[in-house]
Biopython code that builds the backbone (N, CA, C, O; Angstrom):
import numpy as np
from Bio.PDB.StructureBuilder import StructureBuilder

atoms = [
    (1, "UNK", "N", (146.101, -6.105, 131.146)),
    (1, "UNK", "CA", (144.787, -5.983, 130.504)),
    (1, "UNK", "C", (144.006, -4.866, 131.210)),
    (1, "UNK", "O", (143.773, -4.920, 132.418)),
    (2, "UNK", "N", (143.612, -3.867, 130.439)),
    (2, "UNK", "CA", (142.901, -2.742, 131.054)),
    (2, "UNK", "C", (141.396, -3.027, 131.144)),
    (2, "UNK", "O", (140.906, -4.052, 130.671)),
    (3, "UNK", "N", (140.695, -2.094, 131.759)),
    (3, "UNK", "CA", (139.286, -2.321, 132.077)),
    (3, "UNK", "C", (138.416, -2.380, 130.837)),
    (3, "UNK", "O", (137.495, -3.194, 130.766)),
    (4, "UNK", "N", (138.698, -1.522, 129.849)),
    (4, "UNK", "CA", (137.839, -1.506, 128.663)),
    (4, "UNK", "C", (137.974, -2.799, 127.865)),
    (4, "UNK", "O", (136.997, -3.284, 127.295)),
    (5, "UNK", "N", (139.182, -3.358, 127.825)),
    (5, "UNK", "CA", (139.368, -4.637, 127.130)),
    (5, "UNK", "C", (138.619, -5.748, 127.846)),
    (5, "UNK", "O", (138.007, -6.610, 127.215)),
    (6, "UNK", "N", (138.674, -5.719, 129.171)),
    (6, "UNK", "CA", (137.983, -6.735, 129.957)),
    (6, "UNK", "C", (136.472, -6.630, 129.795)),
    (6, "UNK", "O", (135.785, -7.644, 129.667)),
    (7, "UNK", "N", (135.951, -5.394, 129.800)),
    (7, "UNK", "CA", (134.513, -5.188, 129.608)),
    (7, "UNK", "C", (134.082, -5.600, 128.209)),
    (7, "UNK", "O", (133.006, -6.172, 128.035)),
    (8, "UNK", "N", (134.911, -5.315, 127.211)),
    (8, "UNK", "CA", (134.582, -5.696, 125.838)),
    (8, "UNK", "C", (134.570, -7.210, 125.693)),
    (8, "UNK", "O", (133.711, -7.773, 125.014)),
    (9, "UNK", "N", (135.533, -7.865, 126.339)),
    (9, "UNK", "CA", (135.606, -9.321, 126.280)),
    (9, "UNK", "C", (134.403, -9.964, 126.961)),
    (9, "UNK", "O", (133.811, -10.904, 126.432)),
    (10, "UNK", "N", (134.045, -9.449, 128.140)),
    (10, "UNK", "CA", (132.902, -10.031, 128.845)),
    (10, "UNK", "C", (131.590, -9.705, 128.134)),
    (10, "UNK", "O", (130.658, -10.508, 128.164)),
    (11, "UNK", "N", (131.507, -8.542, 127.498)),
    (11, "UNK", "CA", (130.320, -8.229, 126.711)),
    (11, "UNK", "C", (130.161, -9.162, 125.526)),
    (11, "UNK", "O", (129.049, -9.582, 125.205)),
    (12, "UNK", "N", (131.258, -9.482, 124.883)),
    (12, "UNK", "CA", (131.217, -10.437, 123.777)),
    (12, "UNK", "C", (130.846, -11.828, 124.229)),
    (12, "UNK", "O", (130.126, -12.546, 123.536)),
    (13, "UNK", "N", (131.342, -12.208, 125.399)),
    (13, "UNK", "CA", (130.978, -13.517, 125.956)),
    (13, "UNK", "C", (129.496, -13.576, 126.313)),
    (13, "UNK", "O", (128.834, -14.590, 126.089)),
    (14, "UNK", "N", (128.983, -12.476, 126.871)),
    (14, "UNK", "CA", (127.559, -12.427, 127.204)),
    (14, "UNK", "C", (126.707, -12.505, 125.947)),
    (14, "UNK", "O", (125.657, -13.147, 125.937)),
    (15, "UNK", "N", (127.165, -11.848, 124.887)),
    (15, "UNK", "CA", (126.451, -11.881, 123.615)),
    (15, "UNK", "C", (126.426, -13.299, 123.049)),
    (15, "UNK", "O", (125.388, -13.775, 122.588)),
    (16, "UNK", "N", (127.574, -13.966, 123.088)),
    (16, "UNK", "CA", (127.653, -15.337, 122.573)),
    (16, "UNK", "C", (126.841, -16.310, 123.438)),
    (16, "UNK", "O", (126.167, -17.196, 122.912)),
    (17, "UNK", "N", (126.906, -16.142, 124.762)),
    (17, "UNK", "CA", (126.142, -17.003, 125.649)),
    (17, "UNK", "C", (124.646, -16.806, 125.507)),
    (17, "UNK", "O", (123.874, -17.762, 125.581)),
    (18, "UNK", "N", (124.240, -15.564, 125.303)),
    (18, "UNK", "CA", (122.827, -15.281, 125.092)),
    (18, "UNK", "C", (122.308, -15.882, 123.805)),
    (18, "UNK", "O", (121.187, -16.387, 123.746)),
    (19, "UNK", "N", (123.142, -15.823, 122.766)),
    (19, "UNK", "CA", (122.761, -16.428, 121.490)),
    (19, "UNK", "C", (122.646, -17.939, 121.621)),
    (19, "UNK", "O", (121.745, -18.552, 121.049)),
    (20, "UNK", "N", (123.559, -18.533, 122.373)),
    (20, "UNK", "CA", (123.516, -19.978, 122.605)),
    (20, "UNK", "C", (122.265, -20.372, 123.391)),
    (20, "UNK", "O", (121.615, -21.369, 123.077)),
    (21, "UNK", "N", (121.933, -19.578, 124.420)),
    (21, "UNK", "CA", (120.704, -19.837, 125.191)),
    (21, "UNK", "C", (119.468, -19.697, 124.319)),
    (21, "UNK", "O", (118.528, -20.484, 124.430)),
    (22, "UNK", "N", (119.472, -18.694, 123.452)),
    (22, "UNK", "CA", (118.331, -18.461, 122.571)),
    (22, "UNK", "C", (118.121, -19.640, 121.629)),
    (22, "UNK", "O", (117.003, -20.130, 121.475)),
    (23, "UNK", "N", (119.207, -20.094, 120.998)),
    (23, "UNK", "CA", (119.109, -21.202, 120.040)),
    (23, "UNK", "C", (118.724, -22.505, 120.740)),
    (23, "UNK", "O", (117.860, -23.239, 120.262)),
    (24, "UNK", "N", (119.370, -22.788, 121.878)),
    (24, "UNK", "CA", (119.060, -24.051, 122.570)),
    (24, "UNK", "C", (117.655, -24.022, 123.172)),
    (24, "UNK", "O", (116.988, -25.055, 123.230)),
    (25, "UNK", "N", (117.200, -22.852, 123.617)),
    (25, "UNK", "CA", (115.849, -22.759, 124.153)),
    (25, "UNK", "C", (114.795, -22.986, 123.092)),
    (25, "UNK", "O", (113.778, -23.633, 123.344)),
    (26, "UNK", "N", (115.035, -22.454, 121.905)),
    (26, "UNK", "CA", (114.087, -22.677, 120.806)),
    (26, "UNK", "C", (114.124, -24.138, 120.372)),
    (26, "UNK", "O", (113.085, -24.730, 120.080)),
    (27, "UNK", "N", (115.330, -24.722, 120.330)),
    (27, "UNK", "CA", (115.457, -26.115, 119.904)),
    (27, "UNK", "C", (114.815, -27.073, 120.909)),
    (27, "UNK", "O", (114.255, -28.099, 120.522)),
    (28, "UNK", "N", (114.897, -26.739, 122.197)),
    (28, "UNK", "CA", (114.318, -27.619, 123.214)),
    (28, "UNK", "C", (112.830, -27.370, 123.432)),
    (28, "UNK", "O", (112.165, -28.153, 124.111)),
    (29, "UNK", "N", (112.304, -26.295, 122.868)),
    (29, "UNK", "CA", (110.898, -25.995, 123.028)),
    (29, "UNK", "C", (110.562, -25.345, 124.351)),
    (29, "UNK", "O", (109.399, -25.339, 124.755)),
    (30, "UNK", "N", (111.546, -24.800, 125.033)),
    (30, "UNK", "CA", (111.303, -24.097, 126.293)),
    (30, "UNK", "C", (110.865, -22.660, 126.003)),
    (30, "UNK", "O", (111.000, -22.172, 124.881)),
    (31, "UNK", "N", (110.348, -22.005, 127.013)),
    (31, "UNK", "CA", (109.982, -20.603, 126.819)),
    (31, "UNK", "C", (110.802, -19.672, 127.692)),
    (31, "UNK", "O", (110.868, -18.472, 127.425)),
    (32, "UNK", "N", (111.437, -20.215, 128.750)),
    (32, "UNK", "CA", (112.202, -19.366, 129.658)),
    (32, "UNK", "C", (113.631, -19.141, 129.155)),
    (32, "UNK", "O", (114.199, -18.067, 129.350)),
    (33, "UNK", "N", (114.202, -20.151, 128.512)),
    (33, "UNK", "CA", (115.573, -20.027, 128.020)),
    (33, "UNK", "C", (115.732, -18.942, 126.945)),
    (33, "UNK", "O", (116.692, -18.174, 127.024)),
    (34, "UNK", "N", (114.845, -18.837, 125.946)),
    (34, "UNK", "CA", (115.015, -17.758, 124.971)),
    (34, "UNK", "C", (114.842, -16.366, 125.565)),
    (34, "UNK", "O", (115.469, -15.408, 125.111)),
    (35, "UNK", "N", (113.978, -16.254, 126.594)),
    (35, "UNK", "CA", (113.811, -14.945, 127.238)),
    (35, "UNK", "C", (115.097, -14.554, 127.952)),
    (35, "UNK", "O", (115.555, -13.418, 127.833)),
    (36, "UNK", "N", (115.680, -15.491, 128.695)),
    (36, "UNK", "CA", (116.945, -15.229, 129.375)),
    (36, "UNK", "C", (118.077, -14.975, 128.402)),
    (36, "UNK", "O", (118.932, -14.124, 128.645)),
    (37, "UNK", "N", (118.086, -15.709, 127.303)),
    (37, "UNK", "CA", (119.115, -15.501, 126.288)),
    (37, "UNK", "C", (119.009, -14.139, 125.637)),
    (37, "UNK", "O", (120.020, -13.494, 125.360)),
    (38, "UNK", "N", (117.776, -13.700, 125.392)),
    (38, "UNK", "CA", (117.583, -12.376, 124.796)),
    (38, "UNK", "C", (118.027, -11.278, 125.754)),
    (38, "UNK", "O", (118.669, -10.315, 125.336)),
    (39, "UNK", "N", (117.690, -11.416, 127.037)),
    (39, "UNK", "CA", (118.123, -10.434, 128.031)),
    (39, "UNK", "C", (119.643, -10.401, 128.152)),
    (39, "UNK", "O", (120.235, -9.331, 128.286)),
    (40, "UNK", "N", (120.274, -11.577, 128.104)),
    (40, "UNK", "CA", (121.728, -11.645, 128.184)),
    (40, "UNK", "C", (122.379, -11.012, 126.949)),
    (40, "UNK", "O", (123.403, -10.339, 127.057)),
    (41, "UNK", "N", (121.773, -11.236, 125.772)),
    (41, "UNK", "CA", (122.297, -10.628, 124.557)),
    (41, "UNK", "C", (122.177, -9.110, 124.598)),
    (41, "UNK", "O", (123.095, -8.403, 124.183)),
    (42, "UNK", "N", (121.050, -8.606, 125.097)),
    (42, "UNK", "CA", (120.863, -7.156, 125.197)),
    (42, "UNK", "C", (121.872, -6.550, 126.176)),
    (42, "UNK", "O", (122.439, -5.490, 125.913)),
    (43, "UNK", "N", (122.092, -7.229, 127.307)),
    (43, "UNK", "CA", (123.064, -6.725, 128.285)),
    (43, "UNK", "C", (124.480, -6.740, 127.714)),
    (43, "UNK", "O", (125.243, -5.798, 127.924)),
    (44, "UNK", "N", (124.830, -7.797, 126.997)),
    (44, "UNK", "CA", (126.151, -7.857, 126.373)),
    (44, "UNK", "C", (126.336, -6.800, 125.305)),
    (44, "UNK", "O", (127.418, -6.230, 125.165)),
    (45, "UNK", "N", (125.274, -6.536, 124.549)),
    (45, "UNK", "CA", (125.342, -5.508, 123.510)),
    (45, "UNK", "C", (125.493, -4.127, 124.123)),
    (45, "UNK", "O", (126.236, -3.294, 123.604)),
    (46, "UNK", "N", (124.794, -3.878, 125.224)),
    (46, "UNK", "CA", (124.928, -2.595, 125.924)),
    (46, "UNK", "C", (126.354, -2.432, 126.454)),
    (46, "UNK", "O", (126.937, -1.352, 126.363)),
    (47, "UNK", "N", (126.911, -3.515, 127.009)),
    (47, "UNK", "CA", (128.293, -3.453, 127.501)),
    (47, "UNK", "C", (129.267, -3.165, 126.367)),
    (47, "UNK", "O", (130.185, -2.360, 126.522)),
    (48, "UNK", "N", (129.066, -3.822, 125.224)),
    (48, "UNK", "CA", (129.958, -3.591, 124.093)),
    (48, "UNK", "C", (129.858, -2.164, 123.578)),
    (48, "UNK", "O", (130.870, -1.537, 123.267)),
    (49, "UNK", "N", (128.639, -1.653, 123.490)),
    (49, "UNK", "CA", (128.465, -0.298, 122.957)),
    (49, "UNK", "C", (129.000, 0.761, 123.908)),
    (49, "UNK", "O", (129.573, 1.756, 123.463)),
    (50, "UNK", "N", (128.824, 0.565, 125.214)),
    (50, "UNK", "CA", (129.321, 1.576, 126.144)),
    (50, "UNK", "C", (130.842, 1.563, 126.226)),
    (50, "UNK", "O", (131.461, 2.618, 126.372)),
    (51, "UNK", "N", (131.455, 0.380, 126.134)),
    (51, "UNK", "CA", (132.919, 0.358, 126.168)),
    (51, "UNK", "C", (133.491, 0.915, 124.875)),
    (51, "UNK", "O", (134.561, 1.524, 124.894)),
    (52, "UNK", "N", (132.816, 0.726, 123.767)),
    (52, "UNK", "CA", (133.305, 1.273, 122.519)),
    (52, "UNK", "C", (133.220, 2.796, 122.534)),
    (52, "UNK", "O", (134.109, 3.489, 122.040)),
    (53, "UNK", "N", (132.128, 3.301, 123.113)),
    (53, "UNK", "CA", (131.938, 4.737, 123.149)),
    (53, "UNK", "C", (132.949, 5.401, 124.078)),
    (53, "UNK", "O", (133.510, 6.447, 123.750)),
    (54, "UNK", "N", (133.180, 4.788, 125.240)),
    (54, "UNK", "CA", (134.114, 5.387, 126.191)),
    (54, "UNK", "C", (135.562, 5.024, 125.861)),
    (54, "UNK", "O", (136.488, 5.653, 126.372)),
    (55, "UNK", "N", (135.761, 4.020, 125.017)),
    (55, "UNK", "CA", (137.114, 3.628, 124.669)),
    (55, "UNK", "C", (137.773, 4.551, 123.664)),
    (55, "UNK", "O", (138.978, 4.454, 123.432)),
    (56, "UNK", "N", (136.995, 5.455, 123.059)),
    (56, "UNK", "CA", (137.580, 6.368, 122.086)),
    (56, "UNK", "C", (138.420, 7.441, 122.778)),
    (56, "UNK", "O", (139.385, 7.946, 122.204)),
    (57, "UNK", "N", (138.048, 7.788, 124.019)),
    (57, "UNK", "CA", (138.825, 8.770, 124.779)),
    (57, "UNK", "C", (139.914, 8.047, 125.552)),
    (57, "UNK", "O", (139.632, 7.185, 126.384)),
    (58, "UNK", "N", (141.152, 8.403, 125.274)),
    (58, "UNK", "CA", (142.260, 7.767, 125.985)),
    (58, "UNK", "C", (142.830, 8.744, 126.998)),
    (58, "UNK", "O", (143.247, 9.843, 126.634)),
    (59, "UNK", "N", (142.852, 8.355, 128.254)),
    (59, "UNK", "CA", (143.413, 9.271, 129.266)),
    (59, "UNK", "C", (144.926, 9.415, 129.112)),
    (59, "UNK", "O", (145.621, 8.449, 128.797)),
    (60, "UNK", "N", (145.416, 10.602, 129.331)),
    (60, "UNK", "CA", (146.846, 10.850, 129.223)),
    (60, "UNK", "C", (147.174, 11.382, 127.878)),
    (60, "UNK", "O", (148.339, 11.656, 127.590)),
]
sb = StructureBuilder()
sb.init_structure("model")
sb.init_model(0)
sb.init_chain("A")
sb.init_seg("    ")
for serial, (resi, resn, name, xyz) in enumerate(atoms, 1):
    if name == "N":
        sb.init_residue(resn, " ", resi, " ")
    sb.init_atom(name, np.array(xyz, "f"), 0.0, 1.0, " ", f" {name:<3s}", serial, name[0])
structure = sb.get_structure()
């Protein structure tokens, strides 16, 4: 498993975890959980976009 696949996988996991935090935070009526979930989703999306952009160039 190469680095870009690992980064893409972890970015997707961060996106899914952030969405779960966002939904559960809204359902529980908390205010800190949706903020953390949104930040996690943004970080996962940035990871996905950067790996996609750099994954187009294949070394060798």
